[in-house]
N, C-alpha and C positions, 0 to 999 in steps of 0.2 A: 562747399557751403553747407552748413548743417540744415536739416529739414525743419520747417516751421510746423512742429507737431500740432500746435493749437489750431493753425489754419487748416491743416489736413483733416483733423478730427472734426472740425466745424463743418467742413464741406460734406464729409461722410454722413454726419448725423443731422445736417440741416440746422446747425446752431451757429451763433455768432462766435467769432474768434475770441471776443472779450469773455463770453460765458465760459468757454473751454479753458482759456488761459487762467481765469480766476479759479476755476475748479482744480486745475492742475497745481496751482500755487498752494491752495488749501491742503490738497492731498500730500504734497511734498512737505508741508509744514506739520504733518502728523494728524490732521483732522480726519475724522471718520465720516462716512457717507451719511448716516443718520443725523449727525451733528450739522453737517453742511446743509442738508436738505431742510432741516428745521430752523436753524439759527443763523444762517449766512445767506439768506435769500437775496439780499441787496447785492451781494457780490456775484451770484450766479444767475440772476434773472429769474429766481424762483424755480430752478430746475428740480424735478422730483428725484427720488432715489434711483429709479430705473435709468433716467437720463444720466445721472451722475455715475452710476455703475458702468454704463456703456462707455462713457468717457474714460474711466479708469481702465476698462478692458482694452479699449482701442490704444491707449497710451502704452500699456504693457506690451501689446503686440508690436507696436512700432518700435519700442525700445529693443525688443528681441530681434526685430528685423535689422535695426542699425548695428547691433552687436555682430550679427551674421555677416552683414556687408563689410564691417571692419575686418573680420576674419578673412573673408574672401579676398578683399583688397590687399591684405598683408601677404596672403599665400601667393597671389599673382605677382606681387612686387618681388617677393623672394625668388620667384622662378625667373625673374628678369624679363617677363613678357608684358608688364603693365604699359599701357599706352594712354594718351590723353583721352581718346575716345572711350576706352574701357572705364577709366576713372569717372568720366562725366556720366556714362550710362549707369554705373553702379550708384553714384551719388543721387541720381534722379529717380531711379525706379522705386516703386512701392509694392512690386509684385515679387513675393518669395520665389515663385517658379522661375521668373526671369533671372534672379540672383543666382539660382542654382544652374540655370542654362549658361550663364556667363562663366561660372566657375568650372563647369564640367570639363572643358578641354585641358584645364590646368590641374586637375585633381591628380594626386599620386596614383599611378597605374599599377594594377595587378598584372600578373603574368597572363595576358590575354593573347589571343591569336594575332591580333594586330600588333601588339607589342613584340611578340616573337618575330613577326615579319620585319618590323623596323630593325631589330637586332641583326637580321640577315641582310640588312642593307637595301630593303625593297621600297623604302619610302620615296626615293627619287622616281622609281617606276610608277608608283601610284600617282604622284604629282603629274607625271607626263600623260598618263591615261586621263586624268581629270582635266588636263588642259584641252583635251579633245581635238588637238591639232596634229596628231601623229597619223602616219599612214599605216604601215605594216606593224601592228602591235607585237606580232610574234618575233619579228627580227629585232625589235627594240628589247623585248623581254629576254632574248637569248644572251644579251650582254650581261645579264645578272645571274646567269647560270654558273654554278660553282659551289663547292662546299656542301652544305645541306640542301641547296637548291638544285635538284636533279636535272630539270629541263625547263623550257619556256613556260609550259603549262603550270609548273609549280611556282614559278616566279609570278605569273599572272594571278594565280590563286592567292598568293601571299599579299600581292598588291591589292587585290579585291577585299581581303580582310581589313586592310588599312582603310580603304574607301568605305567599307561598311561601317567602320567605327566613326569616320568623319560624318557620315550620314546621320548616325545616331546622336552625334554631338552637335549637329547643326541646329542653330536656334530657330531658323525658319521651318525646318522640317519638324522639329519638336512642337512648335506652335501649331503647325498644320494638323499633326496627329492629335494633339491635345484638343483642338477645336472639334475635330471629327468625333472623338470619343465623347466630348461633352454634349454634342448634338444627337449622335446617332447610335451610341453604344447600347447594347442589350445585356441585361443581367439574366443569367440562366441558373436554374437549380435542378438537380436530379438526385433522386434517392440512390444511394449506392446499392448495387444488386446484392441481395441477401440480407439487407439491413431493414427491410420493410417493417418487420415486426417491432424492431427497436425504435424505429422512427415514426411511430404512430402519432406523436405530437406534432410532426412536421408533414402531415398528409397534404396540406395545401401547397407544399413545395416539392412533391414527388416529381412533378413535370411542369416546372414553372418557367415562364419567360416573359419579360416585360422591358419596356424602354427604361434605361437606367435613370434618366432624368425624371421619370414619372413614378419611380418606385418609392413607396412610402417608407418612412424611417423604420416603422415596426416590421415591415417585410424584410428590409435589408438586415436588420439586427437579428431577426429570427433565422434567416438563411445562414448568416455568419456563425451563429451559435450552433446550428445543425452541422455546419462544416467542421467546427472545432471539436464537436463530439464525435466526428467520424461517421456521420449518418448521411450527410448530403455532399454532393460535389457542386461547387459554385464557380461560375466563370463569368467574365465580362467579355463579350464578343462584339466585333465590328466587321464591316465589309472590307476584308484585307485587300482584295484585288483592286477595289476602287482606290484605297489609300496608296497602294504601291504604284498604281498608274499615275496618280497625282504627284507622288514623290519623284517618279521618273521624269515627268515634265519639269519639275523643279531643278533637277540636276543634269539632265541630258539636253545639250544645246541643239538647236535646229540644224547646224552645219556639221554636226558630229558624224563621222563615218560609221557605217552600219556595224562592223565588227567591234569597234570601240564602244559604240552606243550600247550594244548588247552586253558587253562586259560590265559597264556601269549599271545598266538596268538590273542585272543579276546581283551586283554588289548592293544596290539600293534595296532590292527585295530581301536579301540576306540581312542587311543592317536593320531593316524594319522588323522582320520576324524574330530575329535572334536577339537584338539589342534594344531597339527603340520601342517596339510594341510592349514588351514586358515592363520596361521602365515606366512608360506612360500609363499602362494598365494599373501598376502598383500605385502610381501617383493618383489616378482617378479613384481607385478603390479607397485610398486614404482619405481623399477629400469627401467621398460619399459617406465614409464612416464618420468623419467629423460632422457632416451635416446631420446624419442620423443621430449621432450622440447629442448634438446641440438640441435637436427637436425632443428627444427623449428626456434630456436633462431639464429642459424648460417645462415639460409636462410634469415631471416628478416634483420640481421645485414649486410649481403652482399648486399641486395637490397638497404638498406639505404645508404651504401657506394657509390653505383653507382649514386644514386640521388644527394648526397652531392658533388660528384666529376664531376657532369655535368659541361661543360665549361661555363664560364661567357660570356655574350654577348659582353663585351668590352665597350668602351666609346660611348654609344648610348643613346638617349633619348627615353623613352618607355611610351607607353600608355597601361595601364592595364584595361581590361574590365572583370568585374564579371557578366556573363550573367544572365538574369532572364526574366520571362514572365510578370506576373501581376505587380510585384514590380519594373520592369524596369531593365536596365543594368547599373551597377555602373561603372563609369569611373574615373580613376586616372592617372595623368601624372607626370612622374618623370624625373629629369635631370640625367646626366652621373654619379653622385655620389649617386643617390637614393633619393635626396631631393624632396619633393612634390612641384609641380608647380601649379596644378589645379585639381579640381574635378567636375564632372557633373553626372547627371542621365538622360538617354535617354530611349525611349520606342519604339524600332523598332519592337518588337515581339508581337505576339498575347497576350492578347486581344486588346491592344491599337493599335499597328501597325502604329505608327507615324513615318514612315520611312524617310520622307522628312526632317522633323525638326531634327531627329536624325542624318541624314547624314550631314546636314548643320553644326550641332554642332561639329561633329567629324572633318569635313574639316577645320573649324575655328581653332580648337585646334591644328591640325596637322600643319597647316600653321603658326600660331602665335608662337607656342612653338618649332617648328622644330623637330617634332616627327619622329624618324627613324623606329621604330618597334611597332606593336600593338600586345600585348599578350592577348589572350582570354582564360579564364578559361574553363576547359574541363567538367564542370558540367552541370546542367540543362540549357537548351536553348543554349548550346554551338554551336550545329550545325546550328541552325537557325540564330544565330548571325554571324557565319562565312559566311553563305550564303549572309546575308545582307551586310557584309563588302566587299565581293567579287564584288558586283555590284556598289561600290562607286568609282568615279574617284577623287582621292585625289590631293591636290595642289602640292604635292611633292611625290617622290618615297618612299613608306613605305612597309616594309615586314610585313606579318601577319602570326602568328602561334599560335597554342594552347599550353597552359601550364597547367600542373597538378595543380589543386586548392585544393588538399587534404591537410587538416590542415589549410587552410586559415581562416576558420571560428573560429578555435581554437585560432589562432593568434589574430583575430579581437577583441576577448573578453578578451585577456590576459592583465596582468599588463604591459607587455612590450609595447603593442599597445596603451594602455591608456597613458603611459608615453610619447610615441613618438608623439601621435596625440590626445591630451586630448579633443580638440574641435571637432574632426571629428566623424561623425556618424559611428557606428560599421560596417555597411554594406560597407561603402566606404573604411574603413581600409582593408577589404578583397581585394578590387581592387588594393590598394597600394601593398599589399603582392604579388599578382599575377604579377604585373609589376616588382617588385624587385627580385622575384625569377627567372625571366628570365635574368635580368641584372647580378645578382650574386647569383646563387642558394645556395651556401654554406653559405654566409653571412646572407641570409634570413631564410633558413631552421633551422639554429641553434637556432632560436627564438621559435621554436615549439618543444614540446615533441616528440621525434622520434616515439613513439607509435602512435601518431596521424597522421603520414604521410600516413599510410594506405597501407603499402606493407608488404608482408610476409603471414604467415598462422597461424591462431588460436593464435594471439599474446595475447589475453585476457585469454587464457586457460593455457598458459605455466607459469613456475615459474617466478614471477614478479621480484624478486631480481636478478635472473640470466639474465633475459631479460635486466634489467637496466644496469647491469655491462657490458654486451656485447655492448649495444647501446652507453653507455658512452665512452667505449673504441674506438668504431668506429668513433664517432663524434670527439673525441680528436685526433685520428690518422689523420683524414681528414684535420682538421683545421691546425694542425702543419705541415702536408705535404705541404700545400699550403702556409702557412705563413700569417701574419695579418699586415695590415697597422695600426700602433698604433694611428695615427692621425685622422683616419676616422672610425675605427671599433666601433661597438656597444658594450655595456657591455656584452651582451650575447655572442658575438663572442670572445671578449677578455677573457672571463671566461673559454673558452675551450683551451686556450693557456697553454702549459706546465708550471706548477708551479704557475699559477695565481688563478683561482677559482673566485667564485662570489664576495666575499667581496673586494678582491684586484682589480678586474676589475672595480668596482664602484669607488674606490679611484683613479684609473688611469684616468677615465673619468672626475671626479671632478677636478683633478689636471690639466688636459688638458683644461677644461672649464675656470679655474681660471687663468692659466698662458700662455694660447696659445699653439700652436702646439709644440711638442717635436722637438728639433733641433739635438739631439744626444742621443744615447742609455743610456749613463751614467746618463742622467737626470731622468731615471726611479728610480734610487736610492733615489731621492728626494721625491718620492711618499710615503705617509704614509704607514707603514707596509710592504714596499718593502725591505726585508732583502737581505743580500748577497746571501743566498741560492736560494731564489725565483728569484733574478736577474740572477743567473747562469743558472737556468732552462729555463727562458722565453726569455732572451735578444735576442738570435739568431733567434727566431721565430717571433719577432716583427720587422717590417720594418719601416724605416724612409726615405721616398723619398724626395730628394732635401734638405737634412740636411747638417750639417757641415762636416761629415765624409762619404765619398762614400761607405765605407764598411757597414755602417748602413742600406743600402738598400739591402744588400745581406744576404745570409744564413750563412756567415762566423761568427763563434762565436767570441765575443770580446776577449776571452782568446787567440785567434789565430792571433789577429791584429799585434802583434810584428813580427810573422813569415812572414806575408804578407809584412810588411814594409821591412824586410830583403830581401825578394824576389825582391821587386821593386827596392831597392837600388842596388842589385847585377845586375839587368837587366838594370840599368842606367836610370830609369824612376820614376816618382812619382806614388803613389798608384792609383790615379785616372786614370793615363795613362796606368796602367797595366790591369785594368778591361776592358774586351772584346778585349784585344790585343792578338789575337790568335798567332801571330808570336812570341811575347815575352814569352807568356805562354808556348808554345811548346818547347821553348828553355831552360826552367827551369828544372834542374835535381833535382827532389824532394828528392832524397836519401840524399843529402848533408844537408838537414834541419831536418833530423831525430834526435831526442834527447830523453831523458827519459820522457818527457812530450808529445811529438808529434810523432806519428808513421806514417807509409806509408798510411794506410787507410784514416786518417784525412787529410794528405797532398794532396792526390789525390782528395779528396772531395773539398778541397780549390781550387785547380786548376780548377776543373769542375765548381764550383760555380763562379769563376772569369771569366770564359769563357762565361757563360750564367747566369748572376746574377739574383737571385730570379725567376728562370724560373717556370712557372706554370705547374704542372704535369697533369692538367686536359686537356684531349685530346679534339680536336674539334669534334663537333657533326656532324652527317650526315645532308643532306638537310632536311628541314621540310617535314613531311609526307603530301601528298596530298590525301585526302580521296575521294572515289568515289562519284561523284555527283548524281549517280543513286540510292544510298542507303541512304534513310532518316529514315527508320524504319525497324524493324526486318522482316516485311512482304515483304520487297524488296529483301531479300536474297533468293538465290536458290542454290541447290547442284551443286558443280563444279565451282562456281563463284570465281574468283581470285580477291583479294583485297590487298591494302597496308595498314599497320597499324603500331602501335608502342607498344612495350612491356610495360605494366604498372605494372606487378607483376610477380614474380617467386615464385613457390611453389615446394614442393617435387614431386608433381604429374604433373606438367606442367607449361605452361606460359599463362598468360592472356594478350590479345592483344586488344587494342583500334582500332576499325575499323570504327570509326565515328558514333557509335550508343550510346544510353544511356547505353546499356549493353556491356560488353567486351566479346569477344570470347575466348574460351579455346583451346589451342593447348596441348593436352594430351602428356605426356612424350613419349608415344609410337609413336606419330605423328610428333615428332621434326626432325627426320632424318631417313634415310634408315638404318643406323647403330644403334647399341644398345647405348642408352644414359642412364647413371645411375643418372645423375644430370643435370637438365635444364641449370644450370649455366655454364656447359661445353661449351654450344653453344651461350647462350644469356645473356643479361644484361638488367636491367630495363632502359627504355628510348630508346632502340635500335629500328631502323626501320626495319620491316620485310615484306615479301610478303607471303600471306597465301591463302589457298583454303577452301571454305565452304564444309564440309562433312555431316553436320547434322544441322537442325534448329528445336528447340522445342519452338515455339512461346508462348504457354500457360505458360511455366515455365521460359520464358525469357532466354533460353540458346542457345548458338551457338557453335558448334564444328568445329574446324578448323584443317588444316594440313599444314605442311611445306614440306611434302614429294612430290617430283616431281615438286616443285615450285622453279624456278630459283631465287636466291637471288641477 
């Protein structure tokens, strides 16, 4: 009987079976999660994107489990060992470990000691020993002497190898050992002798020991990285004697004669140490790695979300500066839509120090191009460049602020950058990216692989497929939450819209280039390969400002346009006059428009969208951080000094804060608040301005410890 996946997932996620089943049907029909979350609330009970993604993930895992169960059942069937009991157990289990335990005795065997003993004909002896009803085991074993079996001791040894394998494959034994590892295992790390100097970054793990179930994800990933680099030796240990004693009680019966009991106990100990323990240790290590990966991926994805959802600057002209010393500062100016206006290279910093010519160049550009804001990359020479800019009297009022330049170099050398600026030097492309990511962070950062943005912990050590899935989901979620102007968006931004993808995004841009700007959403159906299904998924997330239909600039789905038209007619106004007309909208009784296709959740969303069409969910940022002018290098710091900074990264163990130096300070999770904090994301987000106090400075290692305790925010 096939599993009721919807019922299983509903119980796991505390959702109704109807919600799960409806979601799975929509996903099977090709609907995307943003579309389902926004426009199919009646079918799912208004589940949000996180819940929908959890359903999808659970369904994929269950489908993989079913495929594995089918493979195992087929393998056992072919071996001729399938029984009704095994078939029932396989069909009913939802535990991947149990599936593997069931399959283990029937797996194709390598040339093991037990297999060699079987080929010598010793399996009947092993069965007699395990019956535990024999008297003189030596006399029985003597009957098996001959050929490669020299004597009774050799026969008993071979039979013991077979018993050891039985022990290692016994489901009860495996479950017992698995449970003891889960509860009582300890993870240990030691620096490899002679590697102390190379392992300086792993000083915390030179002599480390902790309960495995209490080991933080960051600790585990750090130790495994140190092990892979050949600097640490990592092990998972348990009380072997206690487990062997428990296994002995499991296999040795109370009536068993002492000589036979001792043979079985020795075989049990051998089976545990040589076969069972390594297998379960590997299994536990894999599960621990997965949990650590999941935690790290979750943190990384949330940090990326905060970066992508930073508010756009608005209609401003921006000068982006990619600071540098010897190679100079690269300057790029863009207009309100991000189009490049001019580029320059200036040399205000050492070793050239041509501050007067650099200042004249910038003043000329600011005045001639009407620059409103100067965005300075936060990398090398950033502080020196900011100091230089603060001394200039510009011909018009300009704001100056630092911008994260992480990933700018990746963009500069990308196919996207070469396509956008084929004639521009790669270093100047970085300045363009810095300017654009201040103008509209989301539109610019989608051009960069999220892994290159540089937030999170151990992103190169976690499961890369899982990381990609999480980041893809995060980017898709952010883009569709904001919406995209179809007439100005880059192919990279369009590709993240529900139902589009890379190929279709390029067709949209090609159509736009050949035919001019879109005037109405229906024109999208004229784009090559834009089918009805893709149009259904993407249309409402694509905005057309100043087009023929005012609803095309809103988040109202085209399938709901007739409902809006009825609302407007009943209110005695045109659709255009209904938009933003709070009085008319408040007077609409949405219940009268409910039918089999449109329910209350959608109708309420329509009213909300008409009140504030295409409202941007990105909240406004706090004022730019003003770094202390008295702190130019790490030597300027002292214990107790209070500073202002901005959160650049969140990890499981704390928050990294930019305080205006080349190195970021760390606020350990224990220093975030007077109260207990289990996750830094409870209090902070990437990009947030904070006040901190210096509690330790390790200048040789370039480390600064900060606290937020007792510091007013």
